[in-house]
Legacy VTK file of the C-alpha trace (Angstrom):
# vtk DataFile Version 3.0
C-alpha trace
ASCII
DATASET POLYDATA
POINTS 244 float
-43.109 47.375 -6.200
-41.812 49.800 -8.812
-43.642 50.643 -12.012
-40.958 48.897 -14.088
-40.396 45.897 -11.854
-38.612 43.096 -13.697
-38.487 44.896 -17.030
-35.492 44.876 -19.333
-34.554 48.391 -20.400
-31.991 50.047 -22.666
-30.773 53.627 -22.281
-28.465 55.147 -24.900
-26.374 58.103 -23.859
-26.797 56.635 -20.394
-23.493 57.781 -18.909
-24.410 61.419 -18.313
-27.164 64.038 -18.260
-30.741 62.957 -18.914
-29.576 59.446 -19.750
-27.808 58.916 -16.419
-30.751 60.325 -14.476
-33.092 57.990 -16.340
-30.881 54.962 -15.713
-31.125 55.665 -11.979
-34.876 56.224 -12.156
-35.462 53.001 -14.125
-33.425 51.047 -11.568
-35.372 52.649 -8.705
-38.561 51.498 -10.432
-37.251 47.910 -10.443
-35.885 47.584 -13.990
-32.699 45.981 -15.264
-30.856 48.611 -17.311
-28.409 48.229 -20.172
-26.435 51.482 -20.067
-25.117 52.198 -23.565
-22.602 54.963 -24.272
-19.100 55.698 -25.535
-18.044 57.252 -22.206
-16.813 54.000 -20.745
-15.530 55.160 -17.369
-18.642 57.188 -16.601
-20.898 54.397 -17.821
-19.213 51.833 -15.593
-19.544 54.213 -12.632
-23.261 54.613 -13.265
-23.780 50.841 -13.316
-21.670 50.387 -10.178
-24.024 52.775 -8.392
-27.098 50.683 -9.173
-28.288 47.781 -7.083
-26.515 44.457 -7.539
-27.634 42.760 -10.735
-29.639 45.774 -11.898
-27.546 46.861 -14.835
-24.734 46.338 -17.317
-22.611 48.775 -19.283
-22.220 48.380 -23.042
-19.868 50.438 -25.203
-22.041 51.519 -28.130
-21.431 53.933 -30.983
-25.035 54.605 -31.968
-23.989 55.508 -35.526
-22.665 51.979 -36.109
-25.393 49.649 -37.376
-23.170 46.581 -36.908
-22.610 47.529 -33.262
-26.372 47.797 -32.773
-26.839 44.330 -34.236
-24.163 42.913 -31.923
-25.840 44.637 -28.972
-29.222 43.169 -29.927
-27.679 39.693 -30.212
-26.185 40.051 -26.739
-29.527 41.037 -25.226
-31.274 38.206 -27.044
-28.812 35.767 -25.499
-28.904 37.253 -21.999
-32.495 38.410 -21.571
-34.497 37.427 -24.654
-36.436 40.694 -24.897
-36.439 44.464 -24.417
-39.387 46.025 -22.611
-38.226 49.644 -22.779
-35.891 51.375 -25.238
-34.914 54.925 -24.355
-33.202 56.316 -27.470
-31.467 59.280 -25.920
-27.922 59.697 -27.256
-27.343 62.965 -29.073
-25.026 65.920 -29.558
-25.498 69.550 -30.530
-23.908 72.005 -32.944
-23.720 75.771 -32.553
-23.054 77.516 -35.887
-25.602 78.984 -38.278
-26.479 77.068 -41.425
-24.262 79.353 -43.517
-21.258 78.845 -41.222
-21.651 75.194 -40.277
-19.149 72.685 -41.617
-20.436 69.706 -43.565
-18.584 67.400 -41.184
-20.225 68.782 -38.034
-23.692 68.831 -39.578
-23.424 65.215 -40.706
-21.941 64.089 -37.374
-24.797 65.697 -35.451
-27.418 64.084 -37.688
-25.663 60.699 -37.583
-25.663 60.538 -33.783
-28.863 62.368 -32.971
-31.112 61.048 -35.751
-29.607 57.962 -37.375
-28.721 56.486 -33.987
-32.392 56.449 -33.056
-33.364 54.829 -36.347
-30.805 52.073 -35.773
-32.056 51.601 -32.224
-35.619 51.006 -33.325
-34.615 49.028 -36.410
-32.382 46.534 -34.642
-34.235 46.299 -31.330
-37.595 45.660 -33.022
-37.643 41.883 -32.644
-36.662 42.150 -28.970
-39.346 44.772 -28.383
-41.879 42.555 -30.111
-40.835 39.669 -27.857
-41.812 41.770 -24.837
-45.505 41.805 -25.708
-45.770 45.131 -23.864
-42.962 47.389 -25.016
-42.336 51.108 -24.884
-39.921 53.182 -26.953
-39.127 56.735 -25.929
-37.095 58.931 -28.274
-35.471 62.132 -27.055
-36.343 65.009 -29.354
-36.313 68.631 -28.168
-38.304 71.842 -28.144
-36.036 72.679 -31.086
-37.524 69.709 -32.912
-40.751 71.745 -32.873
-39.512 75.339 -33.246
-36.696 76.995 -35.179
-34.734 77.652 -32.012
-32.304 80.565 -32.202
-31.498 80.234 -35.906
-28.360 78.289 -35.033
-27.628 74.559 -34.629
-29.009 73.372 -37.983
-27.841 69.782 -37.519
-29.477 69.559 -34.105
-32.739 71.121 -35.311
-32.881 68.897 -38.392
-32.161 65.755 -36.392
-34.601 66.512 -33.596
-37.346 67.424 -36.081
-36.751 64.139 -37.867
-36.917 62.234 -34.578
-40.292 63.817 -33.861
-41.792 62.547 -37.127
-39.930 59.222 -37.171
-41.455 58.522 -33.764
-44.973 58.956 -35.135
-44.129 56.822 -38.158
-42.872 53.954 -35.975
-45.850 54.303 -33.639
-48.219 53.737 -36.559
-46.154 50.872 -37.955
-46.101 49.062 -34.614
-49.483 50.031 -33.181
-50.825 46.479 -33.429
-47.594 44.876 -32.207
-47.940 46.064 -28.600
-45.030 48.453 -29.037
-45.739 52.041 -28.041
-43.476 54.784 -29.422
-43.443 58.318 -28.050
-41.091 61.295 -28.094
-40.097 63.559 -25.238
-39.227 67.191 -25.963
-37.173 68.764 -23.188
-36.558 72.450 -22.882
-33.190 73.619 -21.602
-31.931 71.102 -19.071
-28.844 71.448 -16.883
-26.677 68.861 -18.659
-23.229 68.877 -20.329
-24.786 69.557 -23.749
-25.389 73.167 -22.638
-21.646 73.705 -22.488
-20.777 77.269 -21.456
-24.281 78.705 -21.894
-25.330 81.035 -19.064
-27.786 78.906 -17.072
-29.320 81.931 -15.388
-29.964 83.740 -18.677
-31.506 80.595 -20.150
-33.679 80.230 -17.069
-35.051 83.727 -17.572
-36.418 82.605 -20.968
-38.691 80.086 -19.251
-41.981 81.201 -17.680
-41.147 79.209 -14.532
-37.898 81.180 -14.230
-35.393 78.337 -14.376
-34.050 75.580 -16.595
-34.908 71.967 -15.912
-33.103 69.228 -14.024
-32.249 65.863 -15.630
-34.324 64.097 -12.970
-37.426 65.958 -14.133
-37.092 64.559 -17.645
-36.279 61.123 -16.224
-39.632 61.220 -14.419
-41.444 61.917 -17.693
-39.564 59.111 -19.439
-40.334 56.675 -16.607
-44.024 57.536 -16.968
-43.962 56.907 -20.729
-42.133 53.629 -20.114
-44.739 52.426 -17.641
-48.236 51.009 -18.028
-49.588 54.340 -16.757
-49.044 55.568 -20.330
-50.710 52.542 -21.939
-52.952 54.648 -24.195
-50.116 56.834 -25.436
-48.356 56.129 -28.703
-47.244 58.577 -31.372
-47.400 61.331 -28.755
-44.920 64.147 -28.281
-44.522 65.137 -24.658
-43.112 68.611 -24.089
-41.390 69.276 -20.743
-40.005 72.786 -20.992
-41.188 74.952 -18.117
-43.616 76.743 -20.433
-40.974 77.785 -22.988
-43.013 76.837 -26.073
-46.309 78.033 -24.567
-45.421 81.661 -25.370
LINES 1 245
244 0 1 2 3 4 5 6 7 8 9 10 11 12 13 14 15 16 17 18 19 20 21 22 23 24 25 26 27 28 29 30 31 32 33 34 35 36 37 38 39 40 41 42 43 44 45 46 47 48 49 50 51 52 53 54 55 56 57 58 59 60 61 62 63 64 65 66 67 68 69 70 71 72 73 74 75 76 77 78 79 80 81 82 83 84 85 86 87 88 89 90 91 92 93 94 95 96 97 98 99 100 101 102 103 104 105 106 107 108 109 110 111 112 113 114 115 116 117 118 119 120 121 122 123 124 125 126 127 128 129 130 131 132 133 134 135 136 137 138 139 140 141 142 143 144 145 146 147 148 149 150 151 152 153 154 155 156 157 158 159 160 161 162 163 164 165 166 167 168 169 170 171 172 173 174 175 176 177 178 179 180 181 182 183 184 185 186 187 188 189 190 191 192 193 194 195 196 197 198 199 200 201 202 203 204 205 206 207 208 209 210 211 212 213 214 215 216 217 218 219 220 221 222 223 224 225 226 227 228 229 230 231 232 233 234 235 236 237 238 239 240 241 242 243
């Protein structure tokens, strides 16, 4: 029996990268997974690759509060609860703060920060109905450090996610809802774009960047009862990057 056997889970940004790897891991652990994304074709492919009856794809713009409320209503009708919410959808930006456009900064914050607020806000009642719920929010090592002095929207959003996670953990501590953040280092996903993977790997003490499956394993742990004492925690998985 898997560690998430019979649990109802939600993964945003579930069509690619860390999200897709986590969807597969949750299903392997016995969970039913709602895969939420705006990449419809990829999302449907991910669900098709799961076991029969183990998942459903939902088109979700995480910046749309009304869409979140409709999604919550659907889950309430179909399943009646959410046991695990993996708030993972996010994008990056690359300019410096003096060169960034207002539009790109606000878009990055809307998806990467506000989307996680909406997820917790509108899934709260379903999480409460679980009686044993876990929320995992994807932050970043650049939610802890200043990064390279670029990507101000990403840094601001991921820093906010780090603190918002702790705030929600305290608010819900007596409601049997645990809330933790995961802080990946550089992971081989589409968000890296054209970055030189080898050069990035050399920045890590272990000599390589991470794989999406390695973060999925951390998320699956936080989702499970093995992490029952953990709430308000920030879990860094970065190959030693921030240890220097």
